[in-house]
C-alpha positions in Angstrom: 0.1 0.0 0.2 1.1 3.4 -0.7 1.8 5.3 2.3 0.3 8.8 1.1 -3.1 7.1 1.6 -2.1 6.4 5.1 -0.8 9.8 5.6 -3.9 11.5 4.1 -6.4 9.5 6.1 -4.3 10.2 9.1 -4.5 14.1 8.7 -7.9 14.1 8.0 -8.8 12.3 11.4 -6.5 14.7 13.6 -8.2 17.6 11.4 -11.4 16.3 12.4 -10.3 16.1 15.9 -9.1 19.8 16.1 -12.4 20.7 14.5 -14.4 19.0 17.2 -12.3 20.9 19.8 -12.7 24.0 18.7 -16.5 23.5 18.3 -16.8 22.7 22.0 -15.8 26.5 22.8 -18.9 28.5 23.0 -18.4 32.4 22.9 -19.5 34.0 26.1 -22.4 36.4 26.4 -21.3 39.8 27.0 -18.4 41.8 26.0 -15.1 42.6 28.2 -13.1 40.1 30.2 -15.4 39.1 32.8 -17.6 37.1 30.7 -14.7 35.2 29.4 -13.2 34.3 32.9 -15.5 31.5 33.6 -14.5 30.0 29.9 -10.6 30.1 31.1 -10.3 26.1 31.9 -12.1 25.5 28.8 -9.8 27.5 26.6 -6.5 26.4 28.6 -7.7 22.8 28.0 -8.3 23.4 24.2 -4.6 25.0 24.1 -3.1 22.3 25.5 -4.9 19.6 23.5 -4.2 21.8 20.6 -0.4 21.6 21.1 -0.6 17.6 21.9 -2.4 17.1 18.3 0.1 19.3 16.7 2.9 17.6 18.6 1.6 14.2 17.2 0.8 15.3 13.8 4.3 16.6 13.2 6.2 13.4 14.8 3.7 11.1 12.7 4.6 13.1 9.6 8.4 12.5 10.5 7.9 8.8 11.3 5.9 8.2 7.9 8.5 9.7 6.1 10.8 7.0 6.9 8.4 4.4 5.6 8.9 2.4 2.1 6.2 0.0 2.9 2.8 0.1 4.6 1.4 -3.2 5.8 -1.8 -4.5 7.5 -0.1 -4.3 11.0 1.0 -0.8 10.4 -2.5 0.2 9.4 -3.8 -1.2 12.4 -1.2 0.3 14.7 -2.0 3.5 13.1 -5.6 3.4 13.5 -4.9 2.3 17.5 -2.9 5.5 17.7 -5.9 7.7 15.9 -8.4 6.0 18.4 -6.6 7.3 21.4 -6.3 10.7 19.6 -9.7 11.1 18.9 -10.8 11.0 22.4 -8.6 13.8 23.2 -11.8 16.3 22.4 -13.8 14.2 24.8 -11.2 14.5 27.5 -10.7 18.3 26.8 -14.2 18.9 27.1 -14.6 16.9 30.2 -11.5 18.4 32.0 -12.3 21.9 30.9 -16.1 21.9 31.8 -15.0 20.6 35.1 -12.3 23.0 36.0 -9.7 20.4 36.2 -11.5 18.1 38.8 -9.6 14.9 39.8 -11.4 12.2 37.7 -11.7 14.4 34.3 -8.2 15.1 34.7 -7.1 11.7 35.4 -9.1 10.6 32.3 -7.1 13.1 30.4 -3.8 11.8 31.4 -5.0 8.1 30.8 -5.9 9.1 27.3 -2.4 10.9 26.6 -0.6 7.6 28.1 -2.6 5.4 25.7 -1.7 7.7 22.9 1.9 7.5 23.8 2.1 3.8 24.1 0.0 3.5 20.8 2.8 5.9 19.0 5.3 3.5 20.5 3.7 0.4 19.4 3.3 2.1 15.8 6.9 2.8 16.0 7.6 -0.9 16.6 5.5 -2.3 14.2 7.0 0.1 11.4 10.4 -0.9 12.6 9.7 -4.6 12.2 8.6 -4.0 8.8 11.5 -1.6 7.7 14.2 -3.6 9.7 16.8 -2.5 12.1 19.1 -1.2 9.7 16.5 1.3 7.9 16.1 4.7 8.4 13.9 4.6 11.2 16.0 1.7 12.9 19.0 4.1 12.9 16.7 7.2 14.3 14.6 5.5 16.9 17.4 4.4 19.2 16.3 3.8 22.9 13.5 6.4 22.5 14.1 7.4 26.2 11.8 10.7 25.9 9.0 8.6 24.7 9.3 6.2 27.8 9.6 8.8 30.2 6.6 10.8 28.9 4.5 7.4 29.7 6.1 7.2 33.2 5.1 11.2 33.5 1.5 10.9 32.5 1.0 8.1 34.9 2.3 10.4 37.5 0.1 13.1 36.4 -3.0 10.7 36.5 -1.8 9.9 40.2 -1.5 13.7 41.1 -5.0 14.3 39.6 -6.0 12.9 42.7 -3.7 14.4 45.2 -2.8 17.8 43.9 -4.5 19.1 41.0 -2.4 21.7 39.7 0.5 19.4 39.5 -1.3 16.7 37.3 -1.6 19.8 35.0 1.7 21.2 35.4 3.0 17.7 34.4 0.7 17.4 31.3 2.4 21.0 30.1 5.8 19.9 30.8 5.9 16.8 28.6 3.8 19.1 25.9 6.6 21.4 26.1 9.5 18.6 26.0 7.8 17.5 22.6 7.1 21.0 21.1 9.9 20.8 18.7 9.5 17.6 16.4 11.7 14.6 16.7 14.8 15.3 15.6 16.4 11.9 15.5 14.5 11.2 12.2 15.3 14.5 10.6 19.1 13.9 11.3 18.9 10.5 9.8 16.8 11.5 6.8 19.1 14.6 6.3 22.2 12.2 6.5 20.9 9.6 4.4 18.9 11.5 1.8 15.2 11.4 1.0 
């Protein structure tokens, strides 16, 4: 299968997820800053989730850039990732609507955890197809940032029930750590050519 179909489908799904998230934001009645204040948790949740979708989109783009073949396993691993990413609008709305309450914040962290694990699975399935000496194999290495992200998300889930602001700080910190697309793949692609 041609990887361009996989890229186009994934891009479309992520675009729909972003659209759903922004549709959850309703403008306030009234003008000025005061009517905006009650919407701040929803807006902050949206911004964080928008950044996460952007991070996954850009890293997914880099990951697929290394692909030479797309198998059924790659398709299903990709669908697994997209499943969890399409749950972000639900987690975003629930967390923002409830002002970062413990259970919605923990659910949001669970969605992030599952998306991170799913991305790791996609990497491994692609690596099995491409081989350890492929561009992807050379680029991935140990993926410490990916593994530490999962640990941080689990800590965020626990913090949701103990210190609510800490959970949000953890989710923001992981997003900041991933804000720049994964340079491992860029370096290998630049070295080996397109």
